C-alpha positions, 0 to 999 in steps of 0.5 A, spaced: 499 499 500 502 506 498 500 514 500 496 518 495 500 522 492 496 528 493 498 526 501 505 526 499 505 533 496 501 536 502 507 533 506 513 535 501 511 542 499 510 546 505 516 542 509 521 543 503 519 550 504 520 551 511 526 547 511 529 551 505 527 558 510 531 554 516 537 553 513 537 560 510 536 563 517 540 558 521 544 554 516 546 547 517 551 549 523 546 553 526 541 546 526 547 542 529 548 547 535 541 547 536 541 540 538 547 540 542 545 538 549 543 531 551 535 531 549 537 535 543 542 529 541 537 524 543 532 527 538 537 527 532 540 520 534 533 518 533 532 521 527 538 519 523 536 512 525 530 513 522 533 515 516 537 509 515 531 505 516 528 509 511 534 508 506 534 501 507 527 501 505 528 505 499 534 500 497 530 494 498 524 496 494 528 499 489 531 492 487 524 490 487 521 495 482 527 496 478 528 503 480 534 507 481 535 509 488 542 513 488 539 521 488 534 518 493 539 516 498 543 522 497 537 526 498 536 523 505 542 523 507 543 531 506 535 533 506 532 527 511 525 527 509 525 531 503 529 525 500 524 520 502 518 524 500 520 525 493 522 517 493 515 516 495 512 522 490 516 519 484 514 512 485 511 508 479 503 508 480 500 501 483 496 500 477 502 501 472 506 496 476 500 491 477 500 491 469 507 487 469 508 480 470 505 478 476 498 481 472 499 475 468 499 470 473 491 472 475 
């Protein structure tokens, strides 16, 4: 089951705009400095672990569907959720995937 593209866009567009504003305001160094306390380090570590899990899922999904995953992995490493949401947004439609060899087996 995949997310509807409209939902992915609803998440991706405002989050990307907000992220760009934050980066323009404080930069990457400012983001890291803001997390240099025990609570911030815990949240940052949790987000890194989640990003790793998402990248493993993207890798496996790309292998199963024949997609190129490298741009999305790099985007996830540098931009976080924006890379993963882009991967979901640009996924082939489920109906097109079902028209492949699996649909013939019936």
